[in-house]
C-alpha positions in Angstrom: 104.3 124.4 87.5 102.0 125.2 84.5 98.3 124.9 85.3 97.8 122.7 82.2 100.3 120.1 83.5 99.2 120.1 87.1 95.5 119.5 86.0 96.5 116.3 84.3 98.2 114.9 87.4 97.2 115.9 90.9 99.1 113.8 93.4 97.5 112.8 96.7 99.9 111.9 99.4 98.8 109.2 101.9 100.7 107.7 104.9 100.0 104.1 105.3 100.4 102.0 108.2 97.0 100.6 107.3 95.8 97.4 108.8 92.7 97.0 106.8 91.5 98.0 103.3 89.1 100.5 105.1 92.2 102.5 106.2 93.1 103.3 102.6 91.3 106.3 100.9 88.5 105.0 98.6 88.5 105.9 94.9 86.2 108.5 93.7 85.2 109.7 90.3 82.7 109.2 87.4 83.1 105.5 87.1 84.1 104.1 90.4 82.8 100.8 89.4 85.6 100.2 86.9 89.0 101.5 87.5 92.5 100.6 86.1 95.3 100.8 88.5 98.9 101.6 87.1 101.7 101.1 89.5 104.7 103.4 89.3 107.9 101.4 88.7 110.3 103.8 86.9 109.7 106.6 84.3 109.9 104.4 81.1 108.0 101.5 82.6 105.3 103.6 84.0 105.0 105.5 80.7 104.4 102.3 78.8 101.9 101.2 81.4 100.1 104.6 81.2 99.9 104.3 77.4 98.4 100.8 77.6 96.1 101.9 80.4 94.8 104.9 78.3 94.0 102.6 75.4 92.3 100.1 77.6 90.6 102.8 79.7 89.0 104.3 76.6 87.8 101.0 75.4 86.3 100.1 78.9 85.2 103.7 80.0 87.4 103.2 83.1 89.0 105.6 85.5 92.8 105.5 85.7 94.6 105.6 89.0 98.4 105.8 89.3 99.8 104.4 92.5 103.4 105.3 93.6 104.3 103.3 96.5 107.4 104.4 98.4 108.8 102.4 101.3 109.9 104.3 104.3 112.4 102.3 106.5 111.1 101.6 110.1 114.0 103.6 111.5 112.2 106.8 110.1 108.7 108.0 110.9 106.3 107.8 107.9 106.1 111.6 108.0 109.9 111.9 107.4 111.0 109.6 104.5 114.6 109.6 103.5 113.5 110.9 100.0 111.7 114.3 99.8 108.1 114.0 98.9 108.6 116.9 96.5 111.0 114.6 94.6 108.4 111.9 94.3 105.9 114.4 93.0 108.4 115.6 90.4 108.7 112.0 89.2 105.0 111.9 88.6 104.9 115.4 87.0 107.7 114.3 84.7 105.3 111.8 83.0 102.8 114.6 82.1 104.3 115.9 79.0 104.8 112.4 77.4 101.3 111.0 77.9 97.9 112.4 76.9 96.2 110.6 80.0 94.3 112.3 82.7 95.0 110.4 85.9 94.4 110.4 89.6 97.9 109.9 91.1 98.4 108.7 94.6 101.8 108.6 96.6 101.7 106.2 99.4 104.4 106.4 102.0 104.3 103.0 103.5 106.4 100.2 105.3 105.7 97.4 102.9 104.8 98.0 99.1 103.3 94.7 98.5 101.2 94.7 101.7 99.9 98.3 100.9 99.0 97.6 97.4 97.1 94.5 98.4 95.1 96.7 100.8 94.4 99.4 98.1 93.2 97.1 95.4 89.6 96.0 95.3 89.0 92.2 94.6 89.8 91.3 90.9 91.2 94.7 90.1 92.8 95.5 86.7 96.4 96.3 87.3 99.0 97.4 84.7 102.7 97.3 85.6 105.5 98.4 83.2 109.1 97.6 83.1 111.8 95.7 81.2 111.1 92.1 80.5 113.3 90.2 82.8 112.3 87.2 84.9 114.0 88.4 88.0 112.6 91.9 88.1 110.7 93.4 91.1 107.9 94.3 88.8 107.5 90.8 87.6 107.5 89.6 91.3 104.8 92.0 92.2 102.8 91.0 89.1 102.9 87.2 90.3 101.9 88.1 93.7 98.9 90.3 92.6 97.9 87.6 90.1 97.9 84.9 92.8 95.6 87.4 94.7 93.0 87.1 91.9 93.8 90.4 90.2 93.9 90.9 86.5 97.6 91.9 85.9 98.9 93.2 82.6 102.5 93.8 82.0 103.5 96.6 79.6 107.1 96.1 78.4 109.3 99.2 78.3 112.3 99.6 76.1 
């Protein structure tokens, strides 16, 4: 992989069977007090969310974090997901040429996406989700759950 590309996205892989927010690695960086979280949905949805996050992040001088949550069935150990972790990393790296954004990317291998993201986010976090605008989508469901938790959720529509 080209060093220029890998400098833009450096995935951090975390295994999460966390029971409290303290079990999730804390964010680090120049502006830890203001972060924008982009949740990976699919390529086009995440790209739309990253573009919006980049614009908003520049306006607010905020740090961007990309969260990829991958559920591992209970029948498998967290250390051996059905999908190769390299494949998940490649999905993140595929975004790099299409966006000017420098991001901290995190892959979370977890049992429950919703529970894990709720543990990761700080109170009243800014969260951007991207996807197609359908009322029944998984993205919209997650957006509703996070909004009910008090987070500021922005939906970036992809085409």
